[in-house]
C-alpha positions as CSV (number, residue, x, y, z in Angstrom):
1,M,103.4,108.2,121.8
2,D,100.0,108.5,124.2
3,E,97.0,106.1,123.9
4,K,95.1,108.4,120.3
5,E,98.9,108.2,118.1
6,L,98.9,104.5,119.0
7,L,95.4,103.6,117.6
8,K,96.1,105.7,114.9
9,Q,99.2,103.5,113.8
10,A,96.5,100.4,114.7
11,E,93.5,101.5,112.1
12,T,96.8,102.1,109.5
13,L,98.1,98.8,110.2
14,T,94.2,96.8,110.0
15,E,94.0,98.7,106.4
16,A,97.4,97.5,105.2
17,W,96.2,93.7,106.4
18,E,92.5,94.2,104.6
19,S,94.9,95.1,101.3
20,M,96.7,92.0,102.4
21,K,94.6,89.4,102.6
22,V,93.0,90.8,99.2
23,S,96.5,90.4,97.8
24,I,96.5,86.7,99.1
25,D,93.2,86.6,97.4
26,S,94.3,87.8,94.2
27,L,97.3,85.4,94.7
28,S,95.2,82.3,95.5
29,M,93.2,83.1,93.0
30,I,96.1,83.5,89.5
31,I,97.1,79.9,91.1
32,A,94.4,78.0,91.0
33,L,93.5,78.9,87.4
34,T,97.3,79.3,86.3
35,R,97.1,75.3,86.9
36,D,94.1,74.4,84.3
37,D,94.6,77.1,81.5
38,K,98.1,78.2,81.1
39,A,97.2,80.7,78.6
40,W,95.2,82.4,80.9
41,G,98.2,82.8,83.4
42,N,100.2,84.1,80.2
43,Y,97.5,86.8,79.9
44,Y,98.0,87.8,83.0
45,F,101.5,88.1,83.3
46,E,102.1,89.5,79.8
47,S,99.4,92.4,80.4
48,H,100.7,93.5,83.3
49,L,98.0,93.0,85.9
50,A,100.3,91.8,87.9
51,D,102.0,95.1,87.6
52,N,99.1,96.4,90.8
53,L,100.0,93.6,92.5
54,E,103.4,94.6,93.1
55,D,101.8,98.1,93.4
56,N,99.8,97.1,96.3
57,L,102.3,94.7,98.1
58,L,105.4,97.0,98.1
59,N,102.5,100.2,99.4
60,I,101.7,97.1,102.1
61,S,105.4,96.9,103.5
62,E,106.1,100.2,103.2
63,T,103.2,101.2,105.2
64,M,103.8,99.0,108.0
65,F,107.5,100.1,107.9
66,A,106.5,104.0,108.1
67,V,104.6,102.6,111.3
68,S,107.3,100.2,112.8
69,N,109.5,103.7,113.1
70,A,106.4,105.4,114.6
71,I,105.8,103.2,117.1
72,C,109.5,102.4,117.9
73,P,111.9,104.4,116.6
74,E,115.2,104.4,115.6
75,E,117.8,105.9,118.5
76,D,120.1,108.1,117.0
């Protein structure tokens, strides 16, 4: 893999990291809110708002896995 391809992979990881930070901030907010207001926590999960967070984390993990495979492909 040449330097240009590595830089592209680094940009992809940077985007995934930024998305991960947003997810972590979201989880922190949810934890803080549900400590004081159990009804809000019930609403959050019953309204399927958590599905977006779950999808985002799944996309991040798939992106990181793809970058890992691109940089260090498995040998057959």
